[in-house]
TORTIMAR-289611 format. One record per residue: residue number from 0; x, y, z of N, C-alpha, C in turn. Coordinates in Angstrom, 2 decimals, always signed. Layout:
N
  pos      npx      npy      npz     capx     capy     capz      cpx      cpy      cpz
  NUM        X        Y        Z        X        Y        Z        X        Y        Z
...
! end
This chain:
279
  pos      npx      npy      npz     capx     capy     capz      cpx      cpy      cpz
    0   -13.84   +11.60    -3.19   -15.20   +11.39    -3.70   -16.04   +10.74    -2.61
    1   -17.35   +10.88    -2.72   -18.27   +10.24    -1.78   -19.21    +9.35    -2.59
    2   -19.21    +8.07    -2.29   -20.00    +7.08    -3.02   -20.79    +6.26    -2.03
    3   -22.09    +6.15    -2.25   -22.99    +5.46    -1.31   -22.82    +6.03    +0.10
    4   -22.54    +7.33    +0.18   -22.36    +7.99    +1.46   -21.02    +7.73    +2.13
    5   -20.09    +7.10    +1.42   -18.79    +6.72    +1.98   -17.70    +7.51    +1.29
    6   -16.85    +8.18    +2.06   -15.73    +8.93    +1.49   -14.64    +7.97    +1.02
    7   -14.10    +8.24    -0.15   -13.05    +7.42    -0.74   -11.94    +8.32    -1.26
    8   -10.70    +8.00    -0.89    -9.53    +8.61    -1.50    -8.76    +7.49    -2.16
    9    -8.41    +7.63    -3.43    -7.87    +6.46    -4.12    -7.00    +6.86    -5.29
   10    -6.06    +5.95    -5.60    -5.29    +6.00    -6.83    -5.16    +4.57    -7.31
   11    -5.35    +4.36    -8.61    -5.24    +3.00    -9.14    -5.05    +3.05   -10.65
   12    -3.90    +2.57   -11.10    -3.62    +2.38   -12.53    -3.01    +0.99   -12.65
   13    -3.58    +0.17   -13.52    -3.14    -1.21   -13.63    -1.64    -1.33   -13.84
   14    -0.98    -2.13   -13.01    +0.45    -2.38   -13.13    +1.33    -1.32   -12.53
   15    +0.77    -0.16   -12.16    +1.57    +0.93   -11.64    +1.39    +1.13   -10.14
   16    +0.16    +1.30    -9.69    -0.08    +1.46    -8.26    -1.57    +1.39    -7.97
   17    -1.90    +0.81    -6.82    -3.27    +0.80    -6.32    -3.25    +1.01    -4.82
   18    -3.98    +2.02    -4.37    -4.19    +2.26    -2.94    -5.57    +2.90    -2.80
   19    -6.45    +2.21    -2.09    -7.82    +2.67    -1.89    -7.99    +2.99    -0.40
   20    -8.28    +4.24    -0.08    -8.43    +4.66    +1.31    -9.89    +4.96    +1.64
   21   -10.31    +4.52    +2.82   -11.63    +4.85    +3.35   -11.40    +5.64    +4.63
   22   -11.32    +6.97    +4.55   -10.95    +7.77    +5.72   -11.84    +7.57    +6.93
   23   -13.16    +7.48    +6.73   -14.06    +7.33    +7.87   -13.89    +5.99    +8.57
   24   -13.40    +4.98    +7.83   -13.16    +3.66    +8.41   -11.73    +3.53    +8.93
   25   -10.89    +4.52    +8.62    -9.49    +4.55    +9.04    -8.71    +3.35    +8.51
   26    -8.99    +2.96    +7.27    -8.28    +1.83    +6.66    -7.88    +2.18    +5.24
   27    -6.97    +1.37    +4.71    -6.65    +1.39    +3.29    -6.66    -0.05    +2.79
   28    -7.09    -0.20    +1.55    -6.90    -1.47    +0.84    -5.66    -1.31    -0.02
   29    -4.65    -2.14    +0.22    -3.38    -2.08    -0.50    -2.72    -0.72    -0.27
   30    -1.45    -0.63    -0.64    -0.70    +0.58    -0.33    -0.02    +1.17    -1.57
   31    +0.00    +0.44    -2.68    +0.63    +0.96    -3.89    +2.05    +1.43    -3.61
   32    +2.36    +2.65    -4.07    +3.67    +3.25    -3.77    +3.61    +4.11    -2.52
   33    +2.51    +4.01    -1.79    +2.24    +4.74    -0.55    +2.10    +6.23    -0.77
   34    +0.94    +6.66    -1.29    +0.67    +8.10    -1.35    +0.70    +8.69    +0.05
   35    +1.07    +9.95    +0.16    +1.24   +10.55    +1.48    -0.05   +10.50    +2.30
   36    -1.20   +10.61    +1.65    -2.45   +10.55    +2.41    -2.60    +9.22    +3.13
   37    -2.04    +8.15    +2.54    -2.19    +6.81    +3.13    -1.36    +6.63    +4.39
   38    -0.37    +7.50    +4.61    +0.43    +7.40    +5.83    -0.46    +7.53    +7.06
   39    -1.56    +8.24    +6.93    -2.47    +8.44    +8.08    -3.27    +7.19    +8.42
   40    -3.32    +6.20    +7.55    -4.17    +5.03    +7.78    -3.44    +4.00    +8.64
   41    -3.95    +3.74    +9.85    -3.24    +2.83   +10.76    -3.42    +1.35   +10.42
   42    -4.42    +1.04    +9.55    -4.66    -0.36    +9.18    -4.71    -0.46    +7.66
   43    -3.97    -1.44    +7.13    -3.96    -1.68    +5.70    -4.31    -3.14    +5.46
   44    -5.30    -3.37    +4.61    -5.71    -4.72    +4.25    -5.18    -5.02    +2.86
   45    -4.24    -5.94    +2.78    -3.59    -6.25    +1.51    -4.30    -7.40    +0.81
   46    -4.47    -7.22    -0.50    -5.13    -8.25    -1.30    -4.14    -9.29    -1.82
   47    -2.97    -8.83    -2.26    -1.97    -9.74    -2.79    -0.63    -9.03    -2.83
   48    +0.39    -9.77    -3.25    +1.76    -9.26    -3.08    +2.39    -8.73    -4.35
   49    +1.61    -8.40    -5.36    +2.21    -7.75    -6.52    +2.73    -6.37    -6.14
   50    +3.83    -5.97    -6.80    +4.53    -4.75    -6.43    +3.63    -3.52    -6.45
   51    +2.70    -3.44    -7.44    +1.87    -2.24    -7.55    +0.81    -2.16    -6.47
   52    +0.69    -3.20    -5.65    -0.26    -3.20    -4.54    +0.43    -3.20    -3.17
   53    +1.64    -3.74    -3.10    +2.30    -3.87    -1.81    +3.66    -3.18    -1.75
   54    +4.10    -2.61    -2.85    +5.47    -2.09    -2.91    +5.82    -1.07    -1.85
   55    +4.85    -0.28    -1.39    +5.15    +0.80    -0.45    +5.02    +0.43    +1.02
   56    +4.93    -0.87    +1.33    +4.65    -1.26    +2.72    +5.74    -0.78    +3.68
   57    +7.01    -0.95    +3.33    +8.08    -0.52    +4.23    +8.11    +1.00    +4.36
   58    +7.85    +1.70    +3.28    +7.81    +3.17    +3.34    +6.68    +3.63    +4.25
   59    +5.53    +2.96    +4.19    +4.41    +3.31    +5.05    +4.79    +3.17    +6.52
   60    +5.38    +2.03    +6.89    +5.78    +1.82    +8.28    +6.84    +2.82    +8.70
   61    +7.82    +3.07    +7.84    +8.92    +3.97    +8.18    +8.43    +5.41    +8.35
   62    +7.54    +5.84    +7.47    +7.07    +7.23    +7.53    +6.20    +7.45    +8.76
   63    +5.35    +6.50    +9.09    +4.55    +6.63   +10.31    +5.46    +6.74   +11.54
   64    +6.52    +5.94   +11.57    +7.46    +6.01   +12.69    +8.18    +7.35   +12.72
   65    +8.56    +7.84   +11.54    +9.29    +9.11   +11.45    +8.50   +10.26   +12.02
   66    +7.18   +10.27   +11.78    +6.36   +11.40   +12.24    +5.67   +11.13   +13.57
   67    +6.07   +10.05   +14.24    +5.59    +9.79   +15.59    +4.21    +9.16   +15.68
   68    +3.75    +8.53   +14.62    +2.46    +7.85   +14.67    +2.61    +6.44   +15.24
   69    +1.51    +5.89   +15.69    +1.54    +4.53   +16.23    +1.89    +3.53   +15.14
   70    +2.49    +2.40   +15.51    +2.80    +1.38   +14.50    +1.54    +0.92   +13.77
   71    +1.62    +0.78   +12.46    +0.45    +0.35   +11.70    +0.21    -1.15   +11.87
   72    -0.98    -1.56   +11.50    -1.33    -2.97   +11.49    -1.63    -3.38   +10.06
   73    -0.98    -4.45    +9.63    -1.15    -4.95    +8.27    -1.83    -6.31    +8.31
   74    -2.84    -6.47    +7.50    -3.50    -7.76    +7.31    -3.12    -8.27    +5.92
   75    -2.54    -9.45    +5.88    -2.03    -9.99    +4.62    -2.58   -11.39    +4.40
   76    -2.69   -11.83    +3.14    -3.12   -13.21    +2.89    -2.18   -14.20    +3.57
   77    -2.74   -15.29    +4.05    -1.94   -16.29    +4.75    -0.75   -16.75    +3.90
   78    -0.98   -16.85    +2.59    +0.08   -17.36    +1.71    +1.29   -16.43    +1.68
   79    +1.10   -15.17    +2.02    +2.18   -14.18    +1.94    +2.79   -13.84    +3.30
   80    +2.24   -14.37    +4.37    +2.59   -13.91    +5.71    +4.09   -14.02    +5.99
   81    +4.66   -15.19    +5.82    +6.08   -15.37    +6.16    +6.98   -14.52    +5.27
   82    +6.63   -14.40    +4.00    +7.46   -13.60    +3.10    +7.36   -12.12    +3.42
   83    +6.19   -11.64    +3.86    +6.07   -10.24    +4.25    +6.93    -9.96    +5.48
   84    +6.91   -10.89    +6.45    +7.79   -10.73    +7.61    +9.25   -10.68    +7.17
   85    +9.63   -11.55    +6.23   +11.01   -11.56    +5.73   +11.36   -10.27    +4.99
   86   +10.40    -9.76    +4.21   +10.62    -8.50    +3.49   +10.88    -7.36    +4.46
   87   +10.05    -7.25    +5.49   +10.23    -6.18    +6.47   +11.54    -6.33    +7.23
   88   +11.90    -7.56    +7.55   +13.19    -7.78    +8.23   +14.35    -7.36    +7.34
   89   +14.26    -7.66    +6.05   +15.33    -7.25    +5.13   +15.46    -5.73    +5.10
   90   +14.33    -5.03    +5.07   +14.38    -3.57    +5.06   +14.91    -3.02    +6.38
   91   +14.61    -3.71    +7.49   +15.16    -3.25    +8.77   +16.69    -3.32    +8.75
   92   +17.22    -4.39    +8.18   +18.68    -4.51    +8.09   +19.26    -3.46    +7.16
   93   +18.60    -3.24    +6.02   +19.11    -2.27    +5.05   +19.01    -0.85    +5.58
   94   +17.90    -0.55    +6.25   +17.61    +0.81    +6.69   +18.19    +1.12    +8.07
   95   +18.68    +0.10    +8.75   +19.16    +0.26   +10.13   +18.09    +0.90   +11.01
   96   +16.84    +0.38   +10.86   +15.73    +0.93   +11.64   +14.85    -0.21   +12.11
   97   +13.87    +0.11   +12.94   +13.03    -0.94   +13.52   +11.76    -1.19   +12.72
   98   +11.34    -0.23   +11.90   +10.10    -0.35   +11.13    +8.97    -0.97   +11.98
   99    +8.60    -0.31   +13.07    +7.57    -0.91   +13.93    +6.24    -1.08   +13.23
  100    +5.69    -2.28   +13.28    +4.39    -2.57   +12.69    +3.92    -3.93   +13.19
  101    +2.65    -4.18   +13.03    +2.05    -5.46   +13.39    +1.51    -6.11   +12.13
  102    +1.86    -7.38   +11.92    +1.44    -8.09   +10.73    +0.60    -9.29   +11.13
  103    -0.59    -9.40   +10.54    -1.49   -10.52   +10.84    -1.88   -11.22    +9.56
  104    -1.87   -12.53    +9.59    -2.34   -13.33    +8.46    -3.84   -13.52    +8.56
  105    -4.52   -13.49    +7.42    -5.95   -13.74    +7.41    -6.33   -14.32    +6.05
  106    -7.55   -14.85    +5.99    -8.00   -15.44    +4.74    -9.48   -15.72    +4.78
  107   -10.01   -16.25    +3.71   -11.44   -16.56    +3.65   -11.90   -17.39    +4.83
  108   -13.02   -16.99    +5.42   -13.53   -17.65    +6.62   -13.23   -16.89    +7.89
  109   -12.27   -15.96    +7.83   -11.94   -15.15    +9.01   -12.86   -13.94    +9.10
  110   -13.00   -13.43   +10.30   -13.70   -12.17   +10.56   -12.74   -11.29   +11.35
  111   -12.26   -10.24   +10.71   -11.20    -9.40   +11.26   -11.80    -8.11   +11.81
  112   -11.61    -7.85   +13.10   -12.09    -6.63   +13.73   -11.20    -5.47   +13.31
  113   -11.77    -4.49   +12.61   -10.98    -3.34   +12.17   -11.37    -2.07   +12.92
  114   -12.12    -2.24   +14.02   -12.50    -1.10   +14.84   -13.74    -0.41   +14.33
  115   -14.28    +0.45   +15.18   -15.47    +1.21   +14.80   -16.70    +0.35   +14.63
  116   -16.71    -0.84   +15.24   -17.85    -1.74   +15.10   -17.91    -2.42   +13.75
  117   -16.81    -2.43   +13.01   -16.79    -3.01   +11.67   -15.91    -4.26   +11.63
  118   -16.30    -5.18   +10.76   -15.58    -6.43   +10.55   -15.18    -6.52    +9.09
  119   -13.95    -6.96    +8.84   -13.51    -7.24    +7.48   -13.55    -8.75    +7.26
  120   -14.22    -9.16    +6.20   -14.33   -10.57    +5.86   -13.60   -10.82    +4.54
  121   -12.45   -11.50    +4.58   -11.75   -11.80    +3.32   -12.52   -12.83    +2.50
  122   -12.40   -12.71    +1.18   -12.95   -13.71    +0.28   -11.96   -13.92    -0.86
  123   -12.02   -15.09    -1.49   -11.05   -15.41    -2.53   -11.34   -14.65    -3.81
  124   -10.32   -14.00    -4.35   -10.40   -13.34    -5.66    -9.44   -14.08    -6.59
  125    -9.96   -14.77    -7.58    -9.07   -15.53    -8.48    -8.16   -14.61    -9.29
  126    -6.87   -14.82    -9.20    -5.89   -13.99    -9.89    -4.69   -14.87   -10.24
  127    -3.66   -14.30   -10.82    -2.48   -15.08   -11.21    -1.65   -15.51   -10.01
  128    -1.81   -14.82    -8.90    -1.14   -15.17    -7.65    -2.21   -15.22    -6.56
  129    -1.92   -15.78    -5.41    -2.93   -15.78    -4.34    -3.43   -14.38    -4.05
  130    -4.73   -14.21    -4.06    -5.33   -12.88    -3.90    -6.66   -13.03    -3.17
  131    -6.96   -12.05    -2.34    -8.24   -12.04    -1.64    -8.81   -10.63    -1.60
  132   -10.13   -10.55    -1.76   -10.82    -9.30    -1.56   -11.30    -9.20    -0.12
  133   -11.96    -8.09    +0.20   -12.48    -7.88    +1.54   -13.87    -7.26    +1.48
  134   -14.75    -7.77    +2.33   -16.05    -7.15    +2.55   -16.03    -6.49    +3.91
  135   -16.42    -5.23    +3.99   -16.47    -4.51    +5.25   -17.92    -4.52    +5.73
  136   -18.13    -5.14    +6.88   -19.48    -5.41    +7.38   -19.70    -4.64    +8.67
  137   -20.85    -3.99    +8.79   -21.24    -3.34   +10.04   -22.57    -3.91   +10.50
  138   -22.82    -3.80   +11.79   -24.06    -4.33   +12.38   -25.00    -3.19   +12.69
  139   -26.22    -3.28   +12.21   -27.25    -2.27   +12.45   -28.42    -2.91   +13.19
  140   -29.24    -2.08   +13.78   -30.48    -2.54   +14.41   -31.63    -2.34   +13.43
  141   -32.51    -3.33   +13.33   -33.71    -3.16   +12.52   -34.88    -3.85   +13.22
  142   -36.06    -3.47   +12.85   -37.26    -4.03   +13.44   -37.32    -5.53   +13.20
  143   -37.69    -6.28   +14.25   -37.83    -7.72   +14.10   -38.78    -8.06   +12.95
  144   -38.42    -9.08   +12.20   -39.20    -9.43   +11.01   -40.65    -9.73   +11.35
  145   -40.90   -10.35   +12.52   -42.27   -10.73   +12.87   -43.12    -9.54   +13.31
  146   -42.47    -8.36   +13.48   -43.21    -7.18   +13.91   -43.45    -6.18   +12.78
  147   -42.89    -6.47   +11.61   -43.05    -5.56   +10.48   -44.54    -5.45   +10.12
  148   -45.00    -4.22    +9.99   -46.39    -3.99    +9.64   -47.27    -3.60   +10.80
  149   -46.79    -3.79   +12.05   -47.58    -3.39   +13.20   -47.64    -1.87   +13.29
  150   -48.75    -1.31   +13.79   -48.85    +0.14   +13.93   -47.87    +0.67   +14.96
  151   -47.43    +1.92   +14.79   -46.45    +2.50   +15.72   -46.90    +2.44   +17.18
  152   -48.20    +2.60   +17.44   -48.69    +2.56   +18.82   -48.44    +1.20   +19.47
  153   -48.61    +0.14   +18.67   -48.38    -1.20   +19.19   -46.91    -1.44   +19.46
  154   -46.05    -0.96   +18.57   -44.61    -1.10   +18.78   -44.19    -0.35   +20.05
  155   -44.71    +0.85   +20.24   -44.39    +1.62   +21.43   -44.87    +0.91   +22.69
  156   -46.06    +0.31   +22.63   -46.58    -0.42   +23.80   -45.65    -1.57   +24.17
  157   -45.19    -2.26   +23.16   -44.31    -3.41   +23.42   -42.97    -2.95   +24.00
  158   -42.45    -1.85   +23.47   -41.19    -1.32   +24.02   -41.36    -0.96   +25.49
  159   -42.44    -0.27   +25.83   -42.68    +0.15   +27.21   -42.88    -1.05   +28.12
  160   -43.34    -2.15   +27.54   -43.52    -3.37   +28.33   -42.23    -4.15   +28.49
  161   -41.15    -3.64   +27.89   -39.85    -4.28   +28.05   -39.49    -5.26   +26.95
  162   -40.31    -5.36   +25.94   -40.03    -6.30   +24.86   -38.97    -5.71   +23.92
  163   -38.03    -6.56   +23.50   -37.02    -6.14   +22.53   -37.63    -6.27   +21.14
  164   -37.78    -5.14   +20.46   -38.47    -5.16   +19.17   -37.51    -5.07   +17.98
  165   -36.22    -4.97   +18.26   -35.25    -4.89   +17.17   -34.33    -6.10   +17.20
  166   -33.63    -6.31   +16.10   -32.65    -7.39   +16.01   -31.45    -6.90   +15.21
  167   -30.31    -7.56   +15.45   -29.10    -7.17   +14.73   -29.20    -7.59   +13.26
  168   -28.68    -6.73   +12.42   -28.71    -6.97   +10.98   -27.37    -6.52   +10.41
  169   -26.67    -7.43    +9.74   -25.38    -7.09    +9.16   -25.55    -6.49    +7.77
  170   -24.82    -5.41    +7.53   -24.85    -4.71    +6.25   -23.43    -4.71    +5.68
  171   -23.31    -5.08    +4.41   -22.02    -5.00    +3.73   -21.88    -3.58    +3.18
  172   -21.04    -2.79    +3.84   -20.88    -1.40    +3.41   -20.02    -1.29    +2.17
  173   -18.92    -2.05    +2.14   -17.96    -1.96    +1.04   -17.45    -3.35    +0.70
  174   -17.30    -3.64    -0.57   -16.56    -4.81    -1.01   -15.48    -4.35    -1.98
  175   -14.25    -4.80    -1.75   -13.12    -4.48    -2.62   -12.55    -5.79    -3.13
  176   -12.51    -5.97    -4.45   -12.11    -7.26    -4.99   -10.62    -7.46    -5.09
  177    -9.83    -6.37    -5.09    -8.44    -6.53    -5.48    -8.38    -6.93    -6.94
  178    -7.23    -7.46    -7.38    -7.09    -7.92    -8.75    -7.77    -9.29    -8.89
  179    -8.52    -9.47    -9.97    -9.34   -10.67   -10.03    -9.85   -10.88   -11.45
  180   -10.36   -12.08   -11.71   -11.18   -12.30   -12.89   -12.64   -12.11   -12.47
  181   -13.51   -12.02   -13.46   -14.91   -11.67   -13.21   -15.64   -12.71   -12.38
  182   -15.09   -13.91   -12.27   -15.75   -15.00   -11.53   -16.11   -14.61   -10.11
  183   -15.38   -13.66    -9.54   -15.67   -13.26    -8.17   -17.07   -12.68    -8.04
  184   -17.56   -12.05    -9.09   -18.93   -11.52    -9.06   -19.94   -12.65    -9.02
  185   -19.68   -13.71    -9.76   -20.58   -14.86    -9.77   -20.58   -15.59    -8.44
  186   -19.42   -15.68    -7.81   -19.25   -16.52    -6.62   -19.66   -15.85    -5.32
  187   -19.44   -14.54    -5.20   -19.53   -13.88    -3.90   -20.75   -12.96    -3.83
  188   -21.72   -13.35    -3.01   -22.92   -12.52    -2.84   -22.57   -11.16    -2.28
  189   -21.59   -11.09    -1.38   -21.22    -9.81    -0.78   -20.71    -8.82    -1.83
  190   -20.09    -9.33    -2.87   -19.63    -8.46    -3.95   -20.83    -7.84    -4.68
  191   -21.84    -8.63    -4.91   -23.01    -8.16    -5.68   -23.92    -7.26    -4.87
  192   -23.89    -7.37    -3.54   -24.87    -6.65    -2.71   -24.27    -5.55    -1.85
  193   -22.96    -5.40    -1.81   -22.35    -4.33    -1.01   -22.90    -2.98    -1.42
  194   -23.09    -2.10    -0.44   -23.53    -0.74    -0.78   -22.60    -0.11    -1.80
  195   -21.29    -0.24    -1.57   -20.27    +0.26    -2.49   -19.40    -0.91    -2.92
  196   -19.35    -1.17    -4.20   -18.45    -2.19    -4.76   -17.30    -1.49    -5.46
  197   -16.07    -1.84    -5.06   -14.87    -1.33    -5.72   -14.30    -2.50    -6.52
  198   -14.42    -2.39    -7.84   -14.13    -3.50    -8.75   -13.09    -3.10    -9.77
  199   -12.08    -3.94    -9.93   -11.11    -3.69   -10.99   -11.74    -4.02   -12.34
  200   -11.57    -3.11   -13.29   -11.99    -3.34   -14.68   -10.82    -2.88   -15.54
  201    -9.87    -3.76   -15.75    -8.59    -3.36   -16.32    -8.68    -3.06   -17.81
  202    -9.46    -3.87   -18.54    -9.49    -3.75   -20.00   -10.90    -3.41   -20.47
  203   -10.98    -2.53   -21.49   -12.26    -1.93   -21.85   -12.72    -2.20   -23.28
  204   -11.81    -2.63   -24.16   -12.21    -2.76   -25.57   -11.40    -3.85   -26.25
  205   -11.46    -3.86   -27.58   -10.87    -4.95   -28.36    -9.35    -4.92   -28.37
  206    -8.75    -3.86   -27.88    -7.28    -3.82   -27.84    -6.72    -4.97   -27.01
  207    -7.47    -5.38   -26.00    -7.14    -6.60   -25.25    -8.42    -7.41   -25.18
  208    -8.51    -8.54   -25.87    -9.74    -9.33   -25.87    -9.98   -10.01   -24.53
  209   -11.18   -10.54   -24.36   -11.58   -11.14   -23.09   -10.67   -12.29   -22.69
  210   -10.34   -13.16   -23.63    -9.53   -14.32   -23.27    -8.15   -13.92   -22.78
  211    -7.58   -12.87   -23.37    -6.28   -12.40   -22.92    -6.39   -11.74   -21.54
  212    -7.48   -10.98   -21.33    -7.70   -10.37   -20.02    -7.75   -11.45   -18.94
  213    -8.49   -12.53   -19.22    -8.60   -13.62   -18.25    -7.25   -14.28   -18.00
  214    -6.46   -14.43   -19.05    -5.15   -15.06   -18.88    -4.23   -14.23   -18.00
  215    -4.49   -12.92   -17.97    -3.70   -12.03   -17.13    -4.29   -11.91   -15.72
  216    -5.46   -12.52   -15.51    -6.09   -12.48   -14.19    -6.88   -11.22   -13.93
  217    -7.45   -10.62   -14.99    -8.14    -9.35   -14.84    -9.53    -9.37   -15.48
  218   -10.30    -8.33   -15.16   -11.67    -8.19   -15.64   -11.69    -7.37   -16.93
  219   -12.53    -7.80   -17.88   -12.78    -7.05   -19.11   -14.18    -6.47   -19.03
  220   -14.35    -5.28   -19.57   -15.65    -4.61   -19.54   -16.74    -5.47   -20.19
  221   -16.42    -6.23   -21.23   -17.41    -7.10   -21.86   -18.06    -8.03   -20.83
  222   -17.24    -8.53   -19.88   -17.75    -9.46   -18.87   -18.65    -8.76   -17.87
  223   -18.35    -7.51   -17.59   -19.20    -6.71   -16.70   -20.56    -6.48   -17.36
  224   -20.54    -6.12   -18.63   -21.79    -5.86   -19.35   -22.67    -7.11   -19.37
  225   -22.07    -8.28   -19.57   -22.83    -9.53   -19.58   -23.54    -9.78   -18.25
  226   -23.01    -9.23   -17.17   -23.54    -9.47   -15.83   -24.21    -8.24   -15.24
  227   -24.58    -7.31   -16.07   -25.12    -6.03   -15.59   -26.26    -6.22   -14.61
  228   -27.11    -7.21   -14.83   -28.28    -7.42   -13.97   -27.91    -7.95   -12.59
  229   -26.68    -8.45   -12.41   -26.30    -9.02   -11.12   -25.95    -7.95   -10.09
  230   -25.56    -6.78   -10.54   -25.04    -5.76    -9.62   -26.19    -5.05    -8.91
  231   -26.35    -5.35    -7.63   -27.39    -4.73    -6.83   -26.85    -3.55    -6.03
  232   -25.61    -3.19    -6.25   -24.92    -2.18    -5.45   -25.51    -0.80    -5.65
  233   -25.48    -0.03    -4.58   -25.91    +1.37    -4.66   -24.95    +2.19    -5.50
  234   -23.65    +1.88    -5.39   -22.63    +2.58    -6.17   -21.50    +1.61    -6.47
  235   -20.85    +1.84    -7.63   -19.70    +1.04    -8.02   -18.56    +1.97    -8.40
  236   -17.35    +1.64    -7.93   -16.15    +2.37    -8.31   -15.30    +1.43    -9.15
  237   -15.12    +1.78   -10.43   -14.27    +0.98   -11.31   -12.84    +1.49   -11.20
  238   -11.90    +0.56   -11.01   -10.50    +0.92   -10.77    -9.59    +0.09   -11.67
  239    -8.26    +0.39   -11.55    -7.21    -0.46   -12.12    -7.23    -0.47   -13.65
  240    -7.72    +0.61   -14.27    -7.71    +0.65   -15.73    -6.28    +0.54   -16.25
  241    -6.14    -0.17   -17.34    -4.83    -0.27   -17.98    -4.31    +1.12   -18.33
  242    -2.99    +1.28   -18.23    -2.37    +2.57   -18.55    -2.49    +2.92   -20.02
  243    -2.95    +2.00   -20.86    -3.13    +2.30   -22.29    -4.33    +3.22   -22.53
  244    -5.23    +3.35   -21.53    -6.42    +4.18   -21.69    -6.23    +5.53   -21.02
  245    -6.53    +6.61   -21.74    -6.53    +7.94   -21.14    -7.84    +8.14   -20.38
  246    -7.88    +9.16   -19.56    -9.10    +9.46   -18.80   -10.27    +9.72   -19.74
  247   -10.04   +10.48   -20.80   -11.12   +10.77   -21.75   -11.62    +9.50   -22.42
  248   -10.71    +8.62   -22.79   -11.10    +7.36   -23.42   -11.94    +6.50   -22.48
  249   -11.56    +6.44   -21.23   -12.29    +5.64   -20.25   -13.74    +6.12   -20.16
  250   -13.92    +7.42   -20.02   -15.27    +7.96   -19.88   -16.08    +7.70   -21.14
  251   -15.49    +7.92   -22.30   -16.22    +7.73   -23.55   -16.66    +6.27   -23.71
  252   -15.77    +5.35   -23.39   -16.09    +3.93   -23.56   -17.19    +3.51   -22.59
  253   -17.09    +3.93   -21.34   -18.13    +3.58   -20.37   -19.47    +4.18   -20.76
  254   -19.46    +5.42   -21.20   -20.70    +6.07   -21.61   -21.35    +5.33   -22.78
  255   -20.53    +4.87   -23.70   -21.05    +4.23   -24.91   -21.49    +2.80   -24.68
  256   -20.87    +2.11   -23.74   -21.06    +0.66   -23.69   -21.86    +0.16   -22.50
  257   -21.82    +0.85   -21.37   -22.53    +0.34   -20.19   -24.04    +0.58   -20.32
  258   -24.86    -0.37   -19.93   -26.31    -0.13   -19.89   -26.62    +1.04   -18.97
  259   -27.59    +1.88   -19.32   -27.87    +3.09   -18.52   -28.10    +2.80   -17.05
  260   -28.83    +1.74   -16.72   -29.11    +1.46   -15.31   -27.88    +1.15   -14.50
  261   -26.82    +0.68   -15.16   -25.56    +0.44   -14.48   -24.66    +1.66   -14.56
  262   -24.63    +2.30   -15.73   -23.73    +3.45   -15.91   -23.99    +4.54   -14.89
  263   -25.24    +4.77   -14.54   -25.55    +5.87   -13.62   -25.05    +5.60   -12.21
  264   -24.69    +4.35   -11.91   -24.16    +4.01   -10.59   -22.65    +3.85   -10.58
  265   -22.02    +3.91   -11.75   -20.59    +3.66   -11.87   -19.80    +4.97   -11.88
  266   -18.77    +5.01   -11.04   -17.79    +6.09   -11.07   -16.45    +5.50   -11.47
  267   -15.82    +5.97   -12.53   -14.49    +5.47   -12.88   -13.41    +6.22   -12.10
  268   -12.45    +5.48   -11.58   -11.31    +6.11   -10.91   -10.30    +6.45   -12.00
  269   -10.30    +7.70   -12.42    -9.53    +8.11   -13.59    -8.09    +8.43   -13.23
  270    -7.17    +8.11   -14.13    -5.76    +8.47   -13.89    -5.55    +9.95   -14.07
  271    -4.68   +10.54   -13.25    -4.37   +11.95   -13.41    -3.66   +12.19   -14.71
  272    -2.69   +11.33   -15.01    -1.98   +11.39   -16.28    -1.25   +10.07   -16.46
  273    -1.05    +9.69   -17.69    -0.35    +8.45   -17.99    +0.69    +8.71   -19.08
  274    +1.93    +8.32   -18.85    +2.95    +8.54   -19.90    +2.52    +7.92   -21.22
  275    +2.81    +8.62   -22.33    +2.40    +8.11   -23.64    +2.98    +6.73   -23.92
  276    +4.18    +6.45   -23.43    +4.79    +5.15   -23.70    +4.06    +4.00   -23.02
  277    +3.17    +4.32   -22.05    +2.45    +3.27   -21.36    +1.11    +2.97   -22.00
  278    +0.69    +3.73   -23.02    -0.63    +3.57   -23.60    -0.63    +2.53   -24.70
! end
């Protein structure tokens, strides 16, 4: 799919697997069970260490090595760094292989160079375990604020005279929350203003009430509706729906409940199929 002009390849079902790929940025957020398309991504930014988000890390490294690709680079929350190294070492012993990869710890306050002139900025996402989202920031040129409104002829004259008429301006292209409670929307301006916001919305109706959703560390649609006016995003991708909801149910509920001004910007990441026993 293409959202806010950004290509996205993704799979996400709450508790089962989440892997969000941005092909043009050459990155993935989380790895899930490692879909084959994700093997091509040389950089993976992990939000937290739950199995449905990190379970395929060793498979990702092993498969890239098998097909002759360069070792991947993994960015993990500081709280998980030593354990991720231990996990990979355990798999090396079990697999009798080297699992070549680079692992870096990062957290809120860091600015991580992910190539292509883009920076990843981690931010805290409140969840049941340590979790962080990421804002992907790029730098653009724009006209200096003090020159806005001048006629084109004057701007051209100044350029020819050697004056610098532009200034750097950072744009948040994508924000991915990972698993979180709704508080991240209140706390993080980058979440509210990113061109594309990828937000988990695990629970959609009364089958799981808001208080229970919060106790599980997840977002309920009721909380999104209450904050509809906060979302300044050009596009939103809702992910991580509970496996209890079918694709048809998800669409019907969003159509019925979201305010029109928000619904027209929301794309749900629908499950291909969900076993009946999981609903």
